[in-house]
N, C-alpha and C positions, 0 to 999 in steps of 0.2 A: 232408624234415625228419624227424628221428628223435623229437623231442619238443618240445612247446610249454611243458610244465610238468613238474615232478618229482612223484613219487608222494606226497609229504607236503605239497604246496602247496595242494591244492584244499580249499575250504570252501563254505559256503552262498552266499557272495558270487559264486561262479563258476557258480551254477546257470544253465542255458541256454546256456553257452559250448560251442563245439566245441573239443575238445582232442586232442592226440596225446601219448601216454605210452609210455615204454619202461622195461623192467625185468625182474626175475626173477619167475617164477610161484612164489608162496609156497604156494598151495593151490588146489585145484579142487573145487567142490562141484556135483554134478549133481542138480537137483531135478525132473527130467523136462522140463517145459515151459520152465524157466529154468535157466540155468547161471551160477554165480558163480565168479569168479576173484579171488583176492587178489594184487595186483601190488605188488612191493616194489622199492625202491631204497634208497640210503643215507639218503634224507630221510624215508622213511616208507612206509606201506602204504595203498593205496586199493582199494576193492572195485569190480570190474567186473561187469556183468550183461548178459546177452543171451538171446535166444530162438533157439536153433539152427535151429528150423523156419522162422524168418523170414529166415534168412541165405542168401546165394548158396551154391551147392554147394561151391565151393572154400573158403569160410570155414567152413561146417559141417564139412567134412572136417578142417580144422585143429583145430577145437574138440573133435572126437572124440579127437584124438591128444595134445593138449597135456598136459604133465606138470609136476610140481614141478621148479623150477630151470631150466626152459627160459627162454631169453631171447626176449622177444616185444615187438612194437610194436603198439599198438592206436590206433584213432581212434574218437571217439564224442562224446556229449553229456553234460555234467554235469547230473544231476538230483538233487533232494532225496529223501532216504530218507523213508519213512513214519515218523511219530513213534515208533511202537513198535519200529522197526528201527534207530534211532539208536544208534551205538556210541560212548559217551563216552570209551573207553579210547584212542582214536586221534585224531589231529588232523583226519583226513578223515572222521570218523564220522558227520557230518550229511549226507554226499553219497555218491553212487556214479556211475559212468560207464557209461552205456548204449552199448555199442560196436556199431559197424556194419562194422568192418574189423579184421583181425588178420593180422600177418605174423610168421613165425618167424625170428628173427635168428640163433638157434643152439639146437641141442638139447643135452640133458645126459644122460649115462649115469646108471644107478642109483647113488645116493649110498652111500658106505660107512657113513654115519651120518646121523641126522636133524639138521637145523639148528635145533634148539630148545635152550633153556637148561636144561630140566628133565630131561635124560637124562644118564646117566653114560657118558663116553667115555674110553677109555684115552688117556693123554697121548701115547704114541708114535703112535697113530693120528691124533690131533689134529694133531701136528706134521708128520707125513708128508703130510697133506692140509690144510696150514695155509690154503691159499686157500679151502677150504670152511669151515674152523673160523672164519675171520675174517668170514664172512657171518653168523654167529650174532649175535643182538641184543646179548648181553652183551659180546662181543669188539668189536663195532662201537662200542658205547657207551664201552668202556674206552679205545680208541685215540682216539676223538673227544674224550674228557675229557682225555686226555694232551695232545693238540694244543692244547686250550683253555687248559690250565694253562701250557704252554710259552709260548704267545702272551702270557698275562698276565704271566709273568716278564719277557719282553722289553719289554712296555709299561711296567712299573714301572721297570726299570733304565734304560731309555732316558730316561724322565721324570726320573730322578735323575742325569742327565749321564754315565752310563756309556757307553762306546764298545764296540760289539761288534767284536771282531777275531779272525780265524781264525789259529790257530797251526799249525805243520807237523804232518802225520801221519807223515812219514818223518823220523826224527831219529836220534840216536845212543844206543846202549845205555849206561846208567849204573848203578853199583852202588847198594846201600842201598835196594832196593825189592823188589817181587815179581819173578817171572821174566818176562823180556821175550819178546814175539813178535818174531822177527827176519826181515829181508827182505834177500836178497842184492842186491848192486849189480853189475849186468852190466858197467857202465863202469868199475868199480873192483874188479877181481878180488880175492877174498879179504877184501873188506870188506863190512860189513852195516849196513843201517839197523835201527832198532828202532821198533816202533809205540809211541806215547806211553802211558805209564801215567797220566799227567796232564800238563797244560800248565805244570807248576810253574815250570820255569826260564824259559820264554818269557814268562810273565806277569810274572815279576820283572824281566826285561829290559825289558818294556814300561813298567814304572814308572820304570826308569832313563832310558828314552827320553822321559819326560815326559807320558805319556797320562793319568796321575792316576787315572782310573777305567776299568777294563777289565772286560768280561764276555764269556763265550762259553758256548753250549750245546755242550759239548765231548764228542766221542767219545774214549773211553779204552779201553786194551787191557791185560789182565793174564793171563798164562799160569799160572793157578792152579786148584786144585781147586774145583769148582763146588758151590753150594748153592742153596736156594730163592731166596735174595736175592742171588745172585752169578752173573754171566755173563762169558765171556772178553772180550766187548766190551760196554761200558755207556756211559751218558750222564750227565754231571754238569753242574750249573749252577756255573760257575767264575767267581769274582770276585777282583779285586785292587784295592787302593786305596793311594794315597800319603798321607803325612802323617797317619797314623791310629794309634790305640792299639786295644787289644782291644775296649773299649766301643764304639768307632765301628763296627767290623765287626759286632759283635753286634747293635747297634741297626739297622743297615741290613738285616741278614738277617731280623730279626724283622718289620720293616715289609714286606719283600718277601714273606714267607710269608703274612702277614695279608692283603695285597692279592690275591695270586694264589689263595689258598684260597677267598676270598670270591668272586672273579670266576669261577673255574672250577667250584667245587663248592658254593658257597653257605654255606660254613662261616665262622663268625665266631670266629677265634682270639683269645684274650685275651693281650695282650702288656703288659709284658715277661714273657718266660718265666722261671721260677725258675732260680737258679744254685746249683750244689753243687760243693764242692771235691772233687778227686780222692780224697784220703785219706778224707774223710767218706763218699763214695760207696762205697768199698771196705769200710769198716768197717760201714756201715749196710745196704748192699745186696749186698755181695760182688761187685760188678761196676762197671766204669766206664761201663756202659750201663744205668742203673737204670730199671726200669719203675715209675712212680709211680701207676699206676692203682689199686693196692691198697697198704694200709699194713701191710706185714709187715717191720718193721725188724729187722736183726740186733742182738743185744746181747751184750756181753762178760760171761761168767759165770765168768771165771778166779778172781776173788776168792771167789765162792761155793763153788767146788770146791777151794779151797786145802788143806783138811784132809780131803778125801774118802778113803774106804777103797777106792775103785776104783783099783787099783794103776796101770793103764795111763794113767789121766788124771792121777794125782798125779805120776807119772814125767815125763809130757809137760810139766807145768807147771814141775817142777824143772829141766828142760832148756831152759826159755825159751819153751815153746809157750804157746798160749792155748786157752781154751774159749769158743767162740762159737756162737750159735744164734738161733732166733726162735720166738716163741709164736704158735700158730694159735688164735685165739679160738673158732672154730667147729670144734673138733677132732673133734666127732662126725661131721662130714661126710667125714672122712678114714678110709677103711676099713683093715682089717688088711692086705688085699692091696695097698692103696696104700702103706702103710708098708713092706711087703716090697719093693715096686718101687723105692722111694726108697733103701732099704738096698742093693739090688743096684747102683743107680746110683753110690752112694758107693764101693762096692767096685770098680766098673769104672774109677773115676777114681783108683785106686791107694791109697785109704785103707782102714783096717781095717774100718770099718762105721759105721752111723748110730746115735747115741744118741737115745733118745726117752723121754718121760714123758707118759703120758696121765692127766690129773688128773680125779678124781671129787670129789664133795662132801666125803667123809671118807676118801678112799683114793686110791691111784695105781696105775697099771699101767705096768710098765717091765721090760725085761730086767735092769736093774740094781737092782730094787726092794729086794732084801735087803741091798744094799751102801749104800743111800742113807739117811744119818742124817736124823732128823726135822727137825733145824735146816736142813739143806740143802734138803729138800723144801719147807719153809715159806718159805724165801727165794726159791725158784723159783716157788712157787704163784701163779697169776694172781689178780686181784681176785675177790671173792666172787661178783660178777655173771657171771663167766666160768668157771663150774664145769666146762665142757667143754673147757678149754684143752688143747692138745697141744703140747708143747715138743720141737723138734728141736735137736740140738746135735752139734758135732764138736770134737775136741781134736787139736791139732797145730800145726805152724808156720803163722803167719798167711798167708803167701803160698801155702800148699798148701790150707788149708781154706776160706778166704774165697771163692775162685771156685766151689768146689763148693757151698757154702751159697747163693751167688747163683743158681746153676743150679737148686738145689732150691727156693729161694724162688719162682722164676719158675714152676716146674711146679705148685707148690701154689697160687699165686695165679691162674694160668690156669684151674685146675680149680674152685676155690671161688668166684672172683669174676669170672666172665665178664661183660663189659660188654654190657648189652642194647642200648644205643644207641652210635653212634660217639662215641668219647672220645679227645681229642687231648691227651695229657700230654707236652708238650715240657719238656725241661730242658737247661740248659747244664752241662757238666762242665768245670771250669777248674782251673788251677794243677796241671797234670800234672808228673810227673817229666820232665826233658828226655831222660834216658838210661835204658836198661835193660841189664842184664848178660846176655850170651848165653853160657850155660854150655857149649854145644857148641863155640863158637869161642873161648871164654875171652877175650872182649873186650866193651867197652861198645859199644852201638849206639843210634841215634836211636829214640826211641819213636814219633815221627811221621815226620819226615824231617830230614836234617842241615842244613836251611836255616832251622830254627826258632830264634828268638832266645831265649836264656836270660833269665829275669827279672833285672832289675838287681841285686837283693839277693843273687842266687845266683852272680853272676859271680866273686866272690872264692873260691867253692868249686870252680871249674873245674879247678884243678890237683890238689888233694889230696882232695876229697870229692865225686867226681862223682855219687854216689848222692843227694846233697842238692840238686842243681841243679834248680830249677823252671823250667818252660817258659812262655813267653808264648803259650800254646796253649789252644784251646777246641774241644770237641766238642759237637755238637748231637744229642740223643737224643729219639726219639719212640716212646713205648710200649715202651721197652726195646730199641729197634733204633737203632743209630747211623745217622744220615742225613746227617751232614756233619761236617767238621772243618777247622780252619784255625789260623793262627797269625800273629803278627807275625814278619817275616823278619829275618834278619841282614843289615844293610846296610853293614857294615864288613868290608873284606877281611881285616884282621888278626884279627878275631873269627871270621870264617868259616874261616880257615886253622887257628885254634886248635880249632875244632869238628871239622874233619877229623882233626886230630891225636888228639883225644879218642877218636874211633871207630876209630882204628887204620889210617887211610889214610896211607901215606907220601907225601912231597911229590911225588915223580915221578908217582905214580898219580893224585893229585887234580889235579895240573897238567894231566895228560893228559885226564882225564875232565871236569874243571870249569874248565879254564883260561879259557874264554871268559866264564864267570860272574864269576870273580875279577877279570878285566880290567874288566868292567862296573862292579864295585863300586869300582874305582879312579877312575872318572870321574863322581863326584858322584851316587852312588845316594842317593835320599831314603829316610827311614824309610817302610816300607810293610808291608802285611799283607793277608790275604784269607781266603777260605774256598771250599770245594767242597762242594756239596750233591748227593746222589745223586738224580737225577731219577726213575729207575726205582723206587727204594724209596719215595720220597715219594708218587708216584702210586699205587703198590701199597697203601700204608697208607691214603691218603685214600679209596680205592675199596673198602677192606675185603677185599682179596685176600690170599692167603697166599703167593703166589709172584710174582716179577717177570716170569715168563714170561707171566702173564696181562695184562701191560701193555706188552709188546714185540711188535712185529709178527712178527718172524721169529727167535725165540730158538733157542739151542742146547740139547741135552740135557745131563745132568750129566757126560757124557763129552766135551762140546764138539763134538758132531756136529749138523749141520743135517740133519734127516731129510727135509726137502723137497728139497734140492739134493744131498744126500749128501756135503756138504763136511765135513771135508777130503778131498780126492781125490788121485789120482796126478797127476803132472806129466809132460808130454811130455818124452821123452828129449832132444830137441833143445834145449828150454829149459834143462834141467839142464846140458847141455854148454856152452851159451852163458854160464851163470853159474858155470862151473867147479865144479860140485857133483857129487860121486860118493856114491851111497848105500851105506851099510854097515848092512844090516838084520840083526837077529839071526836065526840059523838056527832053523828050526822043527823 
């Protein structure tokens, strides 16, 4: 027998019992007459104690050799620790195991880094030795918390009559999305599967099939540039429901998150979450992913600057541009070097520069000071109790300056108002535009995806005013990060074909790509809608991590490489020939 108990299981009720334990040596402490070993497994740590002088020679020999991260098996008796030696920080802190036998199950080489949480380790080293990195307490806790959260999601949805159904991993490539990962089909030369970017079409088909409520913890794949919150393969909580409107999907999503966050992390989320219209989000926060943890709202100052002597601003207004900005009440906390950093950011985003005014009790500081009339200054001045206000503003076309102001607002907010405690500011962004114009391709494209239903009041604008069409879509944002999005889907073939026409797909192309979906819609498709929530991002935020790599067991680098397995790798020439693939690599 390799063990009778795990290393986190023993307590004072086990005193006097004979036990067998197996695990990793966490530390060895030699006190001369006594030797102490901390033995660790997934469940916890227990202290072992022995007197080498009292042991048989073969056991004493092992005790002299044993090192950290060796895998050992021990047998002994559970005894109570002296009161002054009790360790309240661990579950087994009231007891220790006096061992009389030890066996080495496997030795370990010297480690490339210590397995503690309080040391700095380069990420590339961590990923190359991920099997060691995952032994660290924080990483074990992160993945166990993720598993607990996922289980809670399943519990809730199953209790709400959702059916968990797996959809295909090998499917077909379709347009109007990110770049696909493709897989050659050996049995169909010249044809390829695509790994799914989402189960979107299959979950809609399941609604046509009458399952009414579907969910899946779905693996998805997108061949796109990577960031801290993005990986080429990721996991989403995928839902779809029949006979619903936006409010129904939003309601069930809020209840799901409240249940799972409390069950997995002990957080009590307050629902319903606030809702904000897309247009309001852009005008007040400069982004459709507003961070509501701090109250720095953008304001329109176009009217105030209408008669300004600053020529570049006056000309911008005359050409239809706007002046927008935000006031920082604690402006004294923003240094001159900070202002210069923000100015350079604005220039990097293709704008001329950042306007700013630092208010004093009876004076101002600004690069525009000599051009600012007293009337303008007084209209911009914050209330008397905010004498240290700092105003940032930009002038230009709304679609150019609002996103930059949103980015600047987030930088200032993160610097001045860091949250000392976990704070979960969820918000729904609703009433999105259905379409956006692609300047490069000179055509309209779907803002979310081409299966999103237009709002009924917007349908009359489909032909002549596509920019005015609103979508029955909703995004969920947490602390300024999008964690999910969904919509009510188009369930009419006629309307779906019109949508394809709007985004420039000719009939032959959309029949080829989506003919199977259009046929489904012809056979009694019910009204339906759903949402997909990013599991990796949710767990990352709930655990206070800055990267989803901290909550994924085997992540890729920002170049899409697995440093543990060295994937992607070369493929055997025979396999390439069987799939009729010939490589054309660029000459070096």
